N, C-alpha and C positions, 0 to 999 in steps of 0.2 A: 596380960591386960588387954582388953578389947575396948576400943573407943566406940561410943555410940554413933550410929549412922555412917560408919566407915566400913566399906566392903572388906571382908576378911582377906588377908594376904596369904597366898600359898607359895611355898617353895617346893618345886618338883625337882627331885634329885635322881639322877641316873645312877642306878645301883649296879649296872653292868660295866660302868667306866673302869678302865684299867689305869688311868692316869698316864704318866710317862713310862711306867714300868712294863714288864713283859706279860703281866696278867697272871702269873703263876702264884702270886701271893694271895692268900685268903685270910680274912675277907678282902674282897677287892677294894681298892681305894674309894670307889663310888659308894660302896656300902659303908665304909668307915666315915665318909663325909656325911652320909645320911644319919648315921648314929650320932655323930658329933653335933649336927644341927638339931636333931630331935632332943638331945640332952640339953642344949643351950637355949633353944627357942621357947619362950614363954608367952609370946604374943603373936605367933603366926603358925599356920599349919605347915608341917613338913611331910611330904608324900613321896614314897618311892615310885619310880617309873622304870620300865625295862630298858628304854633307850631314848636318848634325845638326838640321835644321829649327828653327834659331834665327836666322833671317836678319835680323830687326830688331835683334838684339843681338849681331851677330858682331863680331869673330872669336870662334869657339867651339871649346872642347875638352872632352873628357870624360875623367875619371880612373876607371879600373876595375881590378878584380882578382877572380879566382875566389873566390866565397864572401863577398864584401865589397860594401858599398854602393857605388853608382856616382854620381858627381857630374858635372853638366853646368855649365860655367862660360862666361859670355859677356863681351862688351865687352873682349876681350883685344887689346891692341896688340902686334904683333910686336917693336916697338922698346922697349917698356916692361915687359911682363909675363912674359917668359920665366922669369926667376928666381922670380917668384911661383908660376907653375904647377909648376916643378920642386920648389920647397919644399913645395907642397901635395901633389904626387905622393909625395914622400918621407914626409910625415906620414901619408898614406893607407896607404902600404906598411907603415909601422911600427905602425899601429893594427890590432889583432887583427880588428876587425869592419869596418874601413874608415870609422870615424867619428872623425876627428881632433877634438881639443878645439877648439870653435868659436873661443874667444878667442886660441888659438895660431896660427890660420890667417892667412896674409897678408891684410892689409886689403882688397885688391882682390878676393880670393877670397870673403871674407865678404860683401862688398857686391854681388857679381855672380854668385852661385850661382843658376842658373836652375832646377835640379831636383836632387833626391836620389832615386835609384831603389834599392829594396831588392834584396838579392842574390837571384839565381835559386835556387829550391829545388833541393836535390840529389835526384836521381832516387829514391833509396831512401826519401825522405820521402813518396813517393806510393805505395809498395808496401804 
């Protein structure tokens, strides 16, 4: 479901993440997280990326939308945190500025947010 006049939310998922394992397992946990999110997400895009540079705290995903804050979240388990990431992506989508109320975020998201990145300025702001 897409809401009118709401920028599309995208989940970027690191497919190279090994999680807390040794990385010998295929598919890698990051790829499993991607597949689980793609299967469950019906209202946001899920896009694979090669690396989000959060290797010590993988699996990692980022939530982003045009004109909104971006969040990077780590320590995601593909078997436990799919619903948390989808709930957070929906909260992000429904927030005008991409700043969902902290206390309303899933507990795992609150405890494992690695970074919050401000929105990119719009080109006309530089004119």
